[in-house]
N, C-alpha and C positions, 0 to 999 in steps of 0.2 A: 517568866513564870515557871515555877517548879513543876516537874512531872512526877506523878505518883501512880504506881500500878501494883497489882498483887499477882504473884505467880503461885500456882498450887500443883501439888502432885499427891497421889494416894495409891495405896495397895500395890507395892512392887514385888509381891510374893511370886509372881510369874515371870519376873525379869525387870529390866530397867524401864522406868517411866520418865518421860521428859515433859515439862510444862510447855505451854505455848512459848514461842520465841518472841521476845520483846525488842523492837528496834530502839536503840538509844539515839538521842540527839547528840551525835558525836562531834558536831561542830561548835557546841557551846563552849565558851571560854570564860572562866576556867571550867574544865570538865570535872564535875564532882558528883559521885553517886554513892548513896548509903543504902545498905541492904541489911534488913533484920529478918532472921529466919526463926520460925517457931515450929516445933515438932509436936504433933498430937498423936499419942500412942507410941509405937515403936517404928523408927525409920532411920535409914542411912542415906545421906544425901550430899550433894555438892552443888556449888554455883559454878556455872560455866560462862565463858564469853567467846565471841567470834568476831572476826572482821569481814567474813564472807558468808556467814550462815551455812557453811559446809564443814569447815575445819574448826573444831572446838577445843579450847584450852580450859583447864580446871583452875579455879581461883585457889591460890596457895593457902589462903586462910580458912576456906570452907571446902574441905576435900575429905569425903568419907565421914562427915559429922553425924553424930547421933543425938545431939542436944541442941538447945536454942543457941544461936550464934549470930554475930554481926560482922560485917566487913565493909570495905569501901573500895571504890575505884577512883584514882586521882589521875589516870591516863585514859585517853579516849578509847572506847570500844564501841563497835557498831551494834552488837546484839548481846543479850543476856538471856539465859534460861536457867531453870532449876532442874536438877536431875536426881531422881530417887532410885537407888540401886538395890535396896532391900527393905523389908518390913511391911507389915499390913497396915501401919498407921499412915498419917499424911503429914505434909510439910507445907507451910505457908511462908512465902518470902515477900516482904514488903519492900519495894524498890522506890527510892526517891532520888530524883536528879534535880540539882539546883539549876537555876536559870536566871536570866536577867530580871531585875526588879521592874515591875510595870506599875 
């Protein structure tokens, strides 16, 4: 069954704002995650992933974005989050992970 969640951030005028951290089902085979990001107002944002929820790497396709964007993960990651670094607007990231058909 596919997993679907929504990550949000808003108002990063005072500094960086991170969404909640979402744990992925990294054991799913094949591992496939689609991410669609929507900007409301003005915002600069990135998608990040981690294998330990401590050390974060920024997605190469959505790094310092200011417009609506999409990306995917075809390799397992344990955690995903949305990070907004500037702007008084907000960002919504819809994350969908495929899974076994049931």
